[in-house]
C-alpha positions as CSV (number, residue, x, y, z in Angstrom):
1,M,-15.8,0.2,-9.7
2,I,-13.6,-0.4,-6.7
3,K,-15.4,-0.9,-3.4
4,A,-13.5,-1.7,-0.2
5,D,-14.9,-2.5,3.1
6,K,-12.2,-3.4,5.7
7,E,-10.4,-6.4,4.3
8,S,-13.0,-7.1,1.5
9,V,-12.5,-5.6,-2.0
10,K,-14.9,-5.9,-4.9
11,I,-13.7,-4.8,-8.3
12,S,-15.9,-4.5,-11.4
13,G,-16.2,-2.5,-14.5
14,D,-13.9,-2.1,-17.6
15,L,-10.1,-1.8,-17.3
16,T,-10.0,1.9,-17.9
17,E,-12.5,2.7,-15.1
18,I,-10.7,0.3,-12.7
19,T,-7.3,1.8,-13.6
20,D,-8.6,5.4,-13.1
21,Q,-10.0,4.6,-9.7
22,F,-6.9,2.8,-8.6
23,V,-4.7,5.7,-9.6
24,A,-7.0,8.1,-7.6
25,I,-6.7,5.8,-4.6
26,A,-2.9,5.5,-4.9
27,K,-2.6,9.3,-5.2
28,G,-4.7,9.8,-2.1
29,V,-2.5,7.3,-0.2
30,R,0.7,8.9,-1.4
31,E,-0.6,12.3,-0.2
32,V,-1.3,10.9,3.3
33,L,2.2,9.4,3.4
34,E,3.8,12.5,2.1
35,N,2.2,14.5,4.8
36,A,3.3,12.0,7.4
37,F,6.8,11.2,6.2
38,G,7.8,13.6,3.5
39,G,8.4,12.9,-0.2
40,M,11.3,10.4,-0.2
41,L,9.9,8.2,2.6
42,A,6.5,8.4,1.0
43,S,7.9,6.9,-2.2
44,K,9.6,4.1,-0.3
45,A,6.4,3.4,1.6
46,M,4.5,3.2,-1.7
47,D,7.1,0.7,-2.9
48,A,6.7,-1.3,0.3
49,I,2.9,-1.3,-0.1
50,Y,3.3,-2.5,-3.7
51,E,5.5,-5.3,-2.5
52,L,3.0,-6.3,0.2
53,S,0.2,-6.4,-2.5
54,K,2.0,-9.4,-4.0
55,F,1.4,-11.5,-1.0
56,T,-1.5,-13.9,-0.8
57,D,-4.1,-13.4,1.9
58,E,-2.6,-16.4,3.7
59,E,0.8,-14.9,3.7
60,L,-0.4,-11.6,4.9
61,E,-2.1,-13.3,7.9
62,T,1.0,-15.2,9.0
63,R,3.8,-14.0,11.1
64,Q,6.0,-13.9,7.9
65,G,3.9,-11.1,6.6
66,E,4.1,-9.2,9.9
67,E,7.8,-9.5,10.0
68,I,8.2,-8.1,6.5
69,A,5.9,-5.2,7.3
70,E,7.9,-4.5,10.5
71,T,11.2,-4.6,8.5
72,I,9.9,-2.2,6.0
73,L,8.7,0.2,8.7
74,K,12.0,0.0,10.5
75,N,13.9,0.8,7.3
76,L,11.6,3.8,6.6
77,Q,12.3,5.1,10.1
78,R,16.0,4.5,9.8
79,E,16.2,6.5,6.6
80,D,14.2,9.3,8.1
81,N,17.1,10.0,10.7
């Protein structure tokens, strides 16, 4: 089971259950991004989200994490034009 509440995430259960739920969440996020940006930019946004998921909580809370997120967003916007 995946349970998220703001910044807190609790994951429990077997690997198959967790994977199935994660895929469902990722598909939902991709659909939102596709509706907002279109297919190509949605794919790039998903890649950016994946890269951000590699950061530690501390890195995400620092200015470095914010700068990376801003850079990714600028690149997405630039490619949209």
